[in-house]
C-alpha positions as CSV (number, residue, x, y, z in Angstrom):
1,M,133.1,54.3,127.7
2,R,130.0,57.0,128.6
3,R,127.9,57.8,125.3
4,I,127.5,61.6,124.5
5,A,124.1,62.6,122.9
6,I,124.0,64.1,119.6
7,L,121.1,66.3,119.5
8,S,119.8,67.0,115.9
9,D,119.4,70.7,114.2
10,Q,116.0,70.7,114.3
11,T,116.4,69.8,118.5
12,K,118.8,72.9,118.8
13,V,116.7,75.2,117.4
14,A,113.5,73.8,118.8
15,T,115.9,74.1,122.9
16,V,116.9,77.5,121.9
17,S,113.8,78.8,121.6
18,A,111.6,77.2,124.2
19,L,114.5,78.4,126.6
20,C,114.3,82.4,125.1
21,L,109.7,82.4,124.9
22,M,110.3,81.1,129.2
23,A,113.3,83.8,129.3
24,L,110.8,86.3,127.5
25,A,107.7,85.4,129.8
26,I,109.9,85.9,133.3
27,V,111.8,89.6,132.2
28,L,108.4,91.4,130.8
29,K,106.4,89.6,134.3
30,N,109.2,90.2,136.7
31,V,111.3,92.6,135.5
32,L,109.0,94.7,133.1
33,H,105.9,94.4,135.3
34,V,103.3,94.2,131.9
35,P,100.0,93.1,133.3
36,A,98.9,89.9,133.2
37,A,95.9,90.3,131.8
38,E,98.4,91.9,128.2
39,L,100.9,89.4,129.1
40,S,98.7,86.5,128.5
41,R,97.0,87.9,125.5
42,N,100.5,88.4,124.1
43,M,102.2,85.2,125.7
44,I,99.7,83.4,123.3
45,V,101.5,85.5,119.7
46,F,104.8,84.8,121.2
47,I,103.7,81.2,122.0
48,V,102.8,80.8,117.7
49,V,105.7,82.8,116.4
50,Y,107.9,80.9,118.4
51,S,106.4,77.5,116.5
52,G,107.3,79.1,113.9
53,F,110.8,78.8,114.6
54,W,110.5,74.6,114.9
55,M,108.9,74.1,112.6
56,L,111.3,76.6,109.5
57,P,114.3,73.9,110.5
58,A,112.3,71.3,109.2
59,I,111.3,72.1,106.6
60,E,114.2,74.1,105.5
61,A,116.3,70.5,105.1
62,R,114.0,68.8,103.4
63,R,115.2,70.9,100.3
64,E,118.2,69.8,98.7
65,K,120.1,73.1,98.1
66,K,121.1,74.4,100.9
67,S,122.1,77.8,101.9
68,R,124.4,79.4,105.0
69,F,121.3,80.7,106.4
70,E,120.2,76.6,107.2
71,T,122.4,76.3,110.2
72,P,121.2,76.2,113.9
73,L,123.5,78.9,115.0
74,F,121.7,81.1,112.3
75,W,118.0,80.3,113.7
76,S,119.4,80.4,117.6
77,L,120.9,83.9,116.4
78,L,117.9,84.8,114.8
79,I,115.4,83.4,117.7
80,V,117.5,85.5,120.7
81,A,117.4,88.7,118.5
82,V,113.6,88.4,117.9
83,T,113.5,87.7,121.5
84,L,115.6,91.3,122.4
85,A,113.0,93.1,119.8
86,I,110.5,91.5,121.4
87,V,111.8,92.7,124.5
88,A,112.9,96.5,123.4
89,V,109.5,97.6,122.6
90,Y,108.1,96.4,125.7
91,A,111.5,97.9,127.8
92,A,110.1,101.9,125.4
């Protein structure tokens, strides 16, 4: 019998955040051809922003009162939306 590992909510959000950060770097560098100097400077800011997405669900989980916005799906959709917004800014 195989056991399937169940990921915690924070692990799910962190995985989505890491994948979006990698996709953002690939799209900006290879598709939109952002100069390397600008990309490396801005990636530091993006890493800080995406790190916040890794930590916020853990902070929210400590509170007793839960809202409908404290789900991994909400945070994952928010991360994808932020990623698409960043790409749109560079594409404009």
